[in-house]
Structures are given as C-alpha cells and as structure tokens.
C-alpha positions in Angstrom: 0.0 0.0 0.0 1.4 3.4 -0.9 0.4 6.5 1.1 2.2 9.0 -1.2 4.5 9.3 -4.2 7.5 11.5 -4.8 6.5 14.0 -7.5 9.0 15.3 -10.0 8.2 18.7 -11.4 10.0 20.5 -14.2 10.9 24.1 -13.5 10.4 26.1 -16.7 12.4 29.1 -15.4 15.5 27.0 -14.8 17.8 25.2 -17.3 15.9 22.6 -19.3 17.8 19.6 -18.0 17.5 20.5 -14.3 14.8 18.8 -12.3 13.7 19.4 -8.7 12.1 16.8 -6.4 9.2 18.0 -4.3 8.1 15.9 -1.3 4.4 15.8 -0.5 2.8 15.8 2.9 1.7 12.2 2.6 5.4 11.3 2.0 6.3 13.0 5.3 3.8 11.3 7.5 3.5 7.9 5.8 5.3 4.9 7.3 8.1 3.3 5.3 5.9 0.3 4.6 2.6 -1.3 5.3 2.0 -5.0 5.2 -1.5 -6.4 5.5 -2.0 -10.0 6.6 -5.3 -11.9 7.2 -4.8 -11.8 11.0 -2.6 -8.7 11.6 -1.2 -5.6 9.9 2.4 -4.4 10.1 3.0 -0.6 9.9 6.6 0.2 9.9 8.3 -1.8 12.6 5.1 -2.5 14.6 2.5 -5.2 14.4 -1.2 -4.4 14.9 -4.2 -6.7 15.6 -7.8 -5.6 15.9 -10.5 -7.3 17.9 -14.2 -6.4 17.9 -16.7 -7.3 20.6 -19.8 -9.3 19.6 -21.0 -10.5 23.0 -21.8 -8.5 26.1 -23.0 -9.4 29.6 -26.7 -9.3 30.3 -26.3 -7.0 33.3 -23.6 -4.3 33.7 -22.6 -1.9 36.5 -20.6 1.3 36.7 -17.0 0.8 35.7 -17.6 -2.6 34.2 -15.0 -1.9 31.5 -12.2 -1.3 34.1 -10.4 -4.6 33.2 -10.1 -3.4 29.6 -8.5 0.0 30.4 -6.2 -1.6 33.0 -5.1 -4.3 30.6 -1.3 -4.4 30.7 -0.4 -3.9 27.1 -0.3 -1.0 24.6 -3.5 -0.7 22.7 -6.0 1.7 21.1 -9.7 1.5 22.0 -12.5 3.0 19.9 -16.2 3.3 20.6 -18.8 4.4 18.0 -22.4 5.4 19.0 -25.3 5.6 16.5 -28.6 7.0 17.8 -31.7 5.2 16.4 -35.3 6.2 15.9 -37.4 5.0 18.9 -40.4 4.3 16.6 -38.3 2.0 14.4 -36.9 0.2 17.4 -40.4 -0.3 18.9 -41.6 -1.7 15.6 -38.7 -4.2 15.5 -39.2 -5.1 19.2 -42.9 -5.9 18.6 -41.9 -8.2 15.8 -39.2 -9.8 17.8 -41.4 -10.2 20.9 -44.1 -11.9 18.7 -41.5 -14.3 17.3 -40.1 -15.3 20.7 -43.6 -15.8 22.1 -44.5 -18.0 19.2 -41.3 -20.0 19.7 -42.0 -20.5 23.4 -45.6 -21.5 22.7 -44.5 -24.0 20.0 -42.0 -25.6 22.4 -44.6 -25.9 25.1 -47.2 -27.4 22.6 -44.6 -30.0 21.6 -43.8 -30.8 25.2 -40.3 -29.6 24.9 -38.3 -27.7 27.5 -38.4 -24.0 26.8 -35.1 -22.6 25.7 -33.8 -20.5 28.6 -32.1 -18.1 26.2 -35.4 -17.3 24.5 -37.1 -16.8 27.8 -34.4 -14.4 29.0 -34.4 -12.5 25.7 -38.2 -12.2 25.9 -38.1 -10.8 29.4 -35.5 -8.2 28.4 -37.3 -7.2 25.3 -40.6 -6.6 27.2 -38.7 -4.5 29.8 -37.0 -2.4 27.1 -40.3 -2.0 25.2 -42.0 -0.6 28.3 -39.2 1.9 29.0 -39.0 3.0 25.4 -42.8 3.5 25.2 -42.7 5.6 28.4 -39.7 7.7 27.1 -37.5 6.6 29.9 -34.8 5.2 27.6 -33.4 5.8 24.1 -31.8 3.2 21.9 -28.3 3.3 20.3 -26.2 1.1 18.2 -22.8 0.6 19.9 -19.5 -0.6 18.4 -16.4 -1.4 20.5 -13.0 -2.1 18.8 -9.6 -2.8 20.4 -6.3 -2.7 18.5 -3.3 -4.2 20.2 0.2 -3.4 18.9 3.7 -4.7 19.7 7.2 -4.7 18.3 7.1 -8.5 17.9 4.4 -10.7 16.4 4.9 -13.3 19.1 4.2 -10.7 21.8 1.2 -9.5 19.9 -0.4 -12.9 19.6 0.3 -13.6 23.3 -1.3 -10.3 24.3 -4.3 -11.1 22.1 -4.9 -14.4 24.0 -4.6 -12.6 27.4 -7.0 -9.9 26.3 -9.5 -12.5 25.1 -9.3 -14.2 28.5 -9.6 -10.9 30.4 -12.7 -9.9 28.4 -14.2 -13.4 28.8 -14.0 -13.0 32.6 -16.5 -10.2 32.4 -18.7 -12.1 29.9 -17.6 -10.2 26.8 -17.0 -12.1 23.6 -14.2 -10.6 21.4 -13.4 -11.8 17.9 -10.4 -10.9 15.7 -11.1 -8.9 12.6 -9.9 -11.6 10.3 -9.3 -10.5 6.7 -10.4 -7.0 7.8 -7.3 -6.0 9.8 -6.8 -2.9 7.6 -10.4 -1.7 8.3 -9.9 -2.5 12.0 -6.7 -0.5 12.1 -8.4 2.5 10.5 -11.3 2.2 12.9 -9.1 2.6 15.9 -6.9 5.5 14.8 -8.2 9.1 15.4 -10.1 9.5 12.2 -13.6 8.9 13.6 -14.4 6.4 10.9 -16.1 3.1 11.6 -14.8 0.9 8.8 -16.1 -2.4 10.4 -19.6 -1.3 11.5 -20.2 -4.3 13.8 -22.8 -2.9 16.2 -24.8 -4.0 19.2 -28.1 -2.5 20.3 -27.8 -0.8 23.7 -30.1 1.4 25.7 -29.1 4.7 27.4 -28.5 3.3 30.9 -26.2 0.5 29.7 -24.4 2.9 27.4 -23.8 5.4 30.1 -22.1 2.7 32.2 -19.3 2.5 29.6 -18.2 6.0 30.5 -16.0 7.2 31.8 -13.2 4.8 31.4 -12.3 4.8 35.1 -9.2 3.4 36.7 -7.8 3.5 40.2 -5.6 6.7 40.1 -4.0 8.1 43.2 -2.2 11.3 42.4 -2.2 15.0 43.3 -1.0 18.0 41.4 1.8 18.5 43.9 4.1 16.5 46.2 6.6 13.7 45.6 6.4 10.5 43.5 6.1 7.4 45.6 6.0 5.0 42.7 4.2 3.7 39.6 0.6 2.5 39.6 0.9 -1.1 38.4 -2.7 -1.2 37.2 -2.4 1.5 34.6 1.1 2.8 34.6 0.1 6.2 36.1 2.3 8.0 38.7 1.5 7.9 42.4 2.2 11.5 43.5 1.2 12.8 46.9 2.0 15.7 49.2 1.4 14.0 52.6 1.4 17.4 54.3 -1.8 18.4 52.4 -3.8 15.4 53.7 -5.9 15.3 56.9 -2.7 14.3 58.7 0.8 13.7 57.4 1.5 10.4 59.2 2.5 7.2 57.4 3.0 3.5 58.2 5.1 1.1 56.2 4.9 -2.7 56.7 7.2 -5.1 54.9 9.2 -8.2 55.6 13.0 -8.1 55.7 14.3 -7.7 52.2 11.0 -6.3 50.7 12.5 -2.9 50.0 11.0 -1.1 53.1 14.1 0.9 53.9 14.8 1.7 50.3 11.3 3.1 49.9 11.6 5.2 53.1 15.1 6.6 52.1 13.8 7.5 48.7 10.8 9.3 50.2 13.1 11.1 52.7 15.5 12.2 49.9 12.7 13.6 47.8 11.1 15.4 50.7 14.5 16.8 51.6 14.9 18.1 48.1 11.6 20.0 48.5 12.8 21.7 51.6 11.5 19.5 54.4 13.7 18.9 57.5 14.4 15.2 57.9 14.9 13.5 61.3 15.5 9.7 61.4 15.8 7.3 64.3 17.9 4.5 62.8 18.3 1.2 64.8 20.3 -0.6 62.1 22.6 2.1 60.7 21.0 2.0 57.3 20.9 5.8 56.7 24.6 6.6 57.3 25.5 6.7 53.6 22.5 8.9 52.6 23.2 11.3 55.5 26.8 11.7 54.4 26.0 12.3 50.8 23.4 15.0 51.5 25.7 16.8 54.0 23.6 15.6 57.0 24.6 15.0 60.6 24.8 11.5 62.0 24.5 11.2 65.8 25.8 7.9 67.1 24.0 6.9 70.3 26.5 4.9 72.5 28.3 5.1 75.9 31.4 6.3 74.2 29.7 9.0 72.2 30.4 12.7 73.0 26.9 13.7 72.2 24.5 13.3 75.2 20.7 13.6 75.6 19.1 14.2 78.9 15.7 12.5 79.1 14.6 15.1 81.8 14.8 18.0 79.4 11.8 20.4 79.3 10.7 22.3 76.2 10.4 25.6 78.1 7.2 26.4 76.2 3.9 27.4 77.7 0.7 26.4 76.1 -2.7 27.3 77.4 -4.5 24.5 79.3 -1.4 22.3 79.1 0.8 21.1 82.0 4.3 20.8 80.6 5.8 19.3 83.7 3.0 16.8 84.0 3.4 15.7 80.4 7.1 15.3 80.9 6.6 13.2 84.1 4.1 11.1 82.2 6.6 10.5 79.4 9.4 9.7 82.0 7.0 7.2 83.6 6.8 5.3 80.3 10.6 5.5 79.8 11.4 4.3 83.3 8.9 1.4 83.1 11.1 0.2 80.1 14.2 0.7 82.2 13.0 -0.7 85.5 10.7 -3.4 84.2 7.1 -4.0 85.4 5.9 -1.9 88.3 3.1 -2.7 90.7 0.9 0.0 92.1 3.2 0.7 95.1 6.3 1.1 93.0 4.4 3.2 90.5 3.2 5.6 93.1 6.7 5.9 94.7 8.2 6.6 91.2 5.7 9.4 90.6 6.5 11.1 93.9 10.2 10.7 93.3 9.9 12.4 89.9 8.0 15.3 91.3 10.5 15.7 94.1 13.5 15.5 91.7 12.2 18.4 89.7 11.3 20.4 92.9 14.8 20.1 94.2 16.0 21.8 91.0 13.4 24.5 91.6 11.1 23.4 88.8 7.4 23.3 89.4 4.2 23.7 87.3 5.0 27.4 87.0 6.2 27.8 83.4 8.8 30.4 84.5 10.6 27.7 86.6 10.7 25.2 83.7 13.5 27.2 82.0 15.9 26.2 84.7 18.6 23.5 84.3 16.7 20.2 84.4 17.7 17.3 86.8 19.6 14.2 85.7 18.9 10.5 86.1 21.4 10.5 89.0 19.2 13.1 90.8 16.3 10.7 90.6 18.5 7.9 91.9 19.5 10.0 94.9 15.9 10.9 95.7 14.9 7.2 95.6 17.8 6.3 97.9 16.7 9.0 100.4 13.2 7.7 100.7 12.4 5.7 103.8 10.8 2.9 101.9 12.0 -0.5 100.7 10.2 -0.2 97.4 12.0 3.0 96.7 15.4 1.4 97.5 14.4 -1.5 95.2 13.8 1.1 92.4 17.1 2.7 93.1 18.9 -0.7 92.8 17.3 -1.3 89.4 18.4 2.1 88.3 21.9 1.8 89.6 23.5 0.3 86.5 22.5 3.4 84.5 24.2 5.6 87.2 27.2 3.8 88.4 27.3 0.6 86.3 28.2 -0.3 82.8 25.5 1.9 81.3 26.4 5.0 83.3 27.4 7.1 80.3 24.2 6.8 78.3 21.4 8.8 80.0 23.0 10.6 82.9 24.5 13.8 81.5 23.0 17.2 80.4 22.1 17.5 76.8 24.9 19.0 74.7 23.2 18.6 71.3 20.6 20.5 69.3 19.1 19.7 65.9 20.5 22.3 63.6 21.2 20.2 60.4 18.2 19.8 58.1 19.1 16.1 57.7 19.8 14.4 61.1 20.2 10.7 61.7 20.2 9.2 65.2 22.2 5.9 64.8 21.6 3.4 67.7 23.1 0.4 65.9 25.9 0.1 68.5 23.4 -0.5 71.4 22.3 -3.9 72.5 18.7 -5.0 71.6 17.5 -4.5 75.2 18.7 -0.9 75.2 17.3 0.1 71.8 13.7 0.7 73.0 15.1 2.9 75.8 17.3 4.9 73.4 14.4 5.2 70.9 12.1 6.5 73.5 14.6 9.1 74.8 15.4 10.3 71.2 11.8 10.5 70.3 11.0 12.5 73.4 14.0 14.8 72.7 12.9 15.3 69.1 9.3 15.9 70.1 10.5 18.6 72.6 12.5 20.3 69.8 9.7 20.0 67.3 7.3 21.9 69.5 9.7 24.8 69.9 9.8 25.9 66.2 7.1 25.3 63.6 8.7 23.9 60.5 7.9 21.3 57.8 9.5 18.2 59.2 9.6 14.5 58.5 10.3 12.2 61.4 11.1 8.6 60.5 10.9 5.9 63.3 12.4 2.8 61.7 11.8 -0.6 63.2 9.0 0.8 65.3 8.2 -2.6 66.8 11.0 -2.0 69.3 8.7 0.6 70.9 5.3 -0.8 70.1 6.1 -4.0 72.1 6.1 -1.9 75.3 2.7 -0.5 76.2 4.1 2.8 77.7 6.4 3.6 74.8 3.6 2.6 72.4 1.3 5.1 74.1 4.0 7.8 73.6 4.3 7.0 69.9 0.5 7.2 69.6 0.5 10.6 71.4 3.1 11.9 68.9 1.1 10.6 66.0 -2.1 12.1 67.2 -0.6 15.6 67.8 2.0 15.7 65.0 -0.3 17.7 62.6 -0.5 20.6 65.1 3.3 21.1 64.7 3.6 20.5 60.9 5.3 17.1 61.6 4.9 14.0 59.4 5.6 10.8 61.4 6.6 7.7 59.5 6.5 4.5 61.4 8.1 1.5 59.7 8.5 -2.1 60.8 9.2 -5.6 59.5 7.3 -7.1 62.4 3.7 -6.1 61.7 2.3 -8.6 64.2 4.1 -7.0 67.1 3.2 -3.5 65.9 -0.5 -4.3 65.5 -0.9 -6.6 68.6 -1.6 -3.6 70.8 -4.5 -1.1 70.7 -1.9 1.7 70.4 -0.4 0.2 67.3 -3.8 0.0 65.7 -4.5 3.6 66.8 -1.2 4.8 65.1 -2.3 3.0 62.0 -5.8 4.6 62.0 -4.1 8.0 62.5 -2.0 7.6 59.4 -3.4 9.0 56.1 -0.9 6.9 54.1 -0.2 3.2 54.5 2.1 1.1 52.4 2.3 -2.6 52.4 5.2 -4.4 50.8 5.9 -8.1 50.6 4.6 -10.0 53.7 5.5 -13.3 55.2 2.9 -16.1 55.1 2.7 -16.0 58.9 1.5 -12.4 59.0 -0.4 -11.9 55.7 -3.7 -13.2 57.1 -3.6 -10.7 59.9 -2.7 -7.9 57.5 -5.5 -9.0 55.1 -8.1 -8.8 58.0 -7.0 -5.4 59.2 -6.8 -3.8 55.7 -9.8 -5.8 54.3 -7.7 -7.1 51.4 -9.2 -9.2 48.6 -7.8 -12.7 47.8 -5.9 -11.2 44.9 -4.3 -8.4 46.9 -3.3 -10.9 49.6 -1.7 -13.0 46.9 0.1 -9.9 45.6 1.7 -9.3 49.0 2.9 -12.9 49.2 4.4 -12.9 45.7 5.5 -9.3 45.3 9.0 -8.5 44.1 11.3 -6.1 45.9 9.8 -2.6 46.0 6.3 -3.8 45.0 3.2 -3.7 47.2 0.0 -1.8 48.0 -0.3 2.0 48.5 -3.2 3.2 50.6 -4.4 6.8 50.8 -7.6 7.2 52.6 -10.2 4.8 51.3 -8.4 4.1 48.0 -5.5 1.9 47.3 -3.5 0.7 44.3 -0.7 -1.7 43.5 2.5 0.1 43.5 6.1 -0.3 42.2 8.8 1.8 43.7 11.0 3.4 41.1 14.2 5.5 41.7 16.3 7.5 39.3 19.9 6.1 38.8 21.5 8.8 41.0 18.8 8.2 43.7 19.5 4.4 43.6 23.2 4.9 44.0 22.6 7.1 47.1 20.1 4.9 48.9 20.9 1.3 48.0 22.2 -0.9 50.7 22.5 -3.9 48.5 25.9 -5.7 49.3 26.6 -5.7 45.6 26.4 -1.9 45.5 28.3 -1.4 48.8 31.6 -0.5 47.2 30.1 1.6 44.4 30.4 5.4 44.7 27.3 7.3 43.4 28.3 8.1 39.9 26.2 11.3 39.7 27.8 12.7 42.8 31.3 11.4 41.9 31.2 13.2 38.6 30.3 16.5 40.2 32.9 16.1 43.0 35.7 15.8 40.3 34.5 19.1 38.7 34.2 21.2 41.9 36.6 22.4 44.6 36.2 20.5 47.8 34.9 23.5 49.7 32.2 24.3 47.3 28.6 23.0 47.7 27.5 20.3 45.4 24.0 20.2 44.0 22.0 17.1 43.3 20.7 16.6 39.8 17.5 18.7 40.1 14.3 16.8 39.4 12.2 19.8 40.4 11.3 23.1 38.8 14.0 25.7 39.2 11.8 27.7 41.6 11.5 24.9 44.1 13.9 25.3 47.2 16.2 22.4 48.0 19.4 22.1 50.1 22.8 21.4 48.7 25.0 18.4 49.2 28.2 19.3 50.9 31.3 17.3 50.1 32.9 16.2 53.4 
C-alpha cells in the first residue's frame, strides 16, 4: 500500500535539463511500509491486531470496562455510537417479541423444554419495550474495537490471547477482525471512521455505564512521587502534608524494600525543603546522610553527644501542664528501664519524679521550667533518700545506669541540638534490650524540639516494633502521631514485624491516625492478619505474598492501588544498601565532585522546577 508518491516537477524558469524533487505531505507522514495479513497488519516496525466485541454481559454496572482499560499492554480502543429512531426500534421489538412468544408457545405445545435463552431475551425485550414507550430510555447502536500493537508478532499474539481471556472473565466475547485488519486498524486511529460497523443494540443506561473509562488513580498535582501504579502505569504523587494528617506507616518483611522506599521518600522530601529526622536502629541511613551533608548522631556510651531525658521544652501552652506531660513521658521510659511496676512502685516513682524536679526549683510554674533540668542521678538519689524498701528497690534497678556499665548513656546534660536539616540518630551500637530505651529518649527529645519551632519536618521511626512491644512507649508514639499535625510534623513508622506492631491497641491507633499506609511483601505467617486489618481481597493478599522487591500496595484514605517503587539512577546509588552496591560510589555525585573544589557545595541533579527550594549536598 502506498500513502504517497514522490513527485518530479520541471521548473520552466531553470535550465531545461535540471529537475527538482518535491516531497508531498503524505510522503512525510507515511510509514516506510505497510503489510496487511489476514490476522494482523504491520505498519513500519510495529504489528497491529484488531478485535471487535460481539457478545456483552446481560447486566452491567458502573466501571464494568475497568479490566479493559487496565489491561497491561499497549492498545487503542474506539467506541462508536449511533442513535436510532425509537419508533423504528419499537416496531422491531414488537416483531421480535411476537417471534419469541411464538417460539415458546410452539415448544410448550410439543412438550419440549423451553429454551432459557429465548425466555431471558423475551423478558429483556418486554422491559425495554416498556421503557421506550414511556420515554425513559433511548436506543443506540454501539461498536467497540480494540487494536493491540507490539514490536514482535509473538508478543502481539500472546497479548491477544490474554485480552480475550480478560474480556471473557467479564462475559464479553471478542473476535479478531480476520481479513479486515486494515479496516480494523483504520477504525481505531483518530479519524472517527467506523470501517467495520459491527454494532450491538444498547439502551441509554447501559451505554452510560461504559463512561468514563475509570481506573484507580492516586495522584495529586503536587508532592513527591512514591512509585508507579501497576494497574495502569500512572504515577503515584502525593503531598502528605496536604492530607488530613501527614502520618504514614510502612509494613514489609526483611528484604522487601522497606528501607529503600523510606530513604527514597526522605530524599525527595528533603529536596523539596523538608527537615528530615531519622531514628535508625540498624545504621542504614549513614550513607545517605553523608551524601546530602547531613549529621549522624551515634548513640552509645562512648559518644560525645548526650541527651538528657529530663529536658523540658520551656514552652507554655494554654491548658497544658508541661511538667505533668514530661513526668508522664518519663513514667513510660522508666517502666522500660526498670521493668514491670506494681501500684506501690508506680506511686513511689511518681512522687520521686515530682521531688526530683522540685529540688531543681522546677514546678508547674512555666517560668521555673526554664531552669537546668535534673539528671537520672538526681532521681537515683531521691529514691535512695526515701524511707521505703520499694524506693530502694527502684534505686537498685536504676543503679547500673548511674554507676554501672551503662552510666554514660542517659546521665548527663544534653549537649546537642538539631540544627542540620538532615539528622540521623544511629543506635546500631546498642544492644537490643537498650534500643527501646534509646528510641524513647530520642523520640521524646525530638518531640520537645519540634514543639519549639514550627517547621515542615519528616520524622522517621524505623523498626518501630521496638517501641510498640512496650505499652508505655507505644502510648507515647500514639501521642506523637495524634498531635503531629499541630506542629507541621509528618511521622513515618516502619516495621518488618507487623504482628508486634498491631498486637496492641496503640499500634492499631497509630495505623488509624496515618493517612498513608504502604504494604510491601509480607510473610505467610502475617499476611492473614494484614488482610483482615486492611480488608484485602484474595488477589491483593496473593500480591503481597508474591511481590518482588519494591512492590506492594499503596493506601491513601479509602483508596489503594498496586505500587512499584522506582528511583532515578542517581537516587538508587545514594540509597541502595545492597551488598553488591556497597563499594560503588554514586556516579552522579562522583562526577560533580571531580569538577568542583572541595569547599564548594555540590548540588544534586535537580528533578524539580528551578523555583523549588532544595538544600545542597556538601562534600565532606
């Protein structure tokens, strides 16, 4: 087939033997070649195959064509609508109704079983006839064509089989346009021409249910990209700070890509000007912190940086008892430190805490709360000075943090403040039994700082199950999650142990107070519990069991989609903790380092508009 020819025109004004070749518009837009076969057509380097629909389900509901638009292959879909005269349709219906009634009567007279298809058709025809007569419905002729295309013929045929199966699952009957592939191709390109004209009668209500072609899309016009919607290839873009609250939970088994996802989100939020604070139990964020010029705080006995859990914010808020809230927080911390407490020990601890602050001149008066706070050692001395065996028992339990092997951890005045926009608290050096204590102290310290200055912040609590397994620390996490929005704070709680996290009411409360939830690959032991809590379908449950690294479900409010996490090459180099990538230096950053003096700031490749603020990377 030839779309255009090259025309040779003689120029009379030029020399007689000179010719000029003129190229027509069809020559420009035409493909190099077109090959028409009986079951496909090849245009250039691509193969096309058209299917038309001849059978439809008897009953349809809104969005019934969703499996078609979400089909995972490149395709063109065309619909043609032809209005018909109601009078002509009523005339045809009367004739058809008479024929079907005669068929049924004949079968009954002969003692045969009435054909159920004829009975159903008669029932539908009578209902349509009544609606048309009353003017409640109009009639149309409807054509639906799908053209698949692919680079390889084998892929095209395989996609055709899968599409046929998909449509059959919703009771649609597709047929290939055999020997009419050229007409089918022309019917699905944007010319508005129906070359096949294979129609089906359809009333207004049924026709309306074919529009719009809806698909699960979770995206905003601002924010960062979390991943790609696996159902339709659209982008999942959200600004979590614009939601009812900015909190987020991430569940995924070890190796599912949980930390990769969180680091990618942190990096992208950081590039948009958010302050990032991370509590890191496994030392997974050190590399990223170094590359973006952040500050890593190592939490260990030998560390020069200290945090005093008795610090007060020094802020006064109406109808809020700052000292009472701090003592309540210390109660939760000390219950982790001291172990289970009965009513007597609990009452003594409360009195001792009040007395410890009083001896430093700190009371419920906000003016006194700006004084130097007490230390853990001061509480220890108060307990020793009480004339009660239970108090002395508490002092003995506390002694190893004052005079014993752990004396350097929590018994000094704070000498650190969060000034870097990317701060990581690394507690990898601590033993497992000390991590919940350290995480509680750091979270309390961060919460105190957050309340002092209102700023867009992202607080990441990785491996949150350390805190959620203790009721008092779980209560504190819930309190932060509940009040975070007030201070422009986005709390991310992530864990690979969903069962421990959700085993308490506080864990479920944190989940319900998080506008965004992400589920990555789950273990068979926990997937049933996850499915019950999130009301997952069988297919979604199977997705979580068989998901690849970085694949899962993204929830925002009542909607959720299947997601695949995607990072740019320079982002992958910065956040990957894969052992195979351990010795690799991020190429994008390396190239910039070689071209800049060491003292000059280095900028990341900018994925944002030039007007968007973002910090620089500083070469250490």
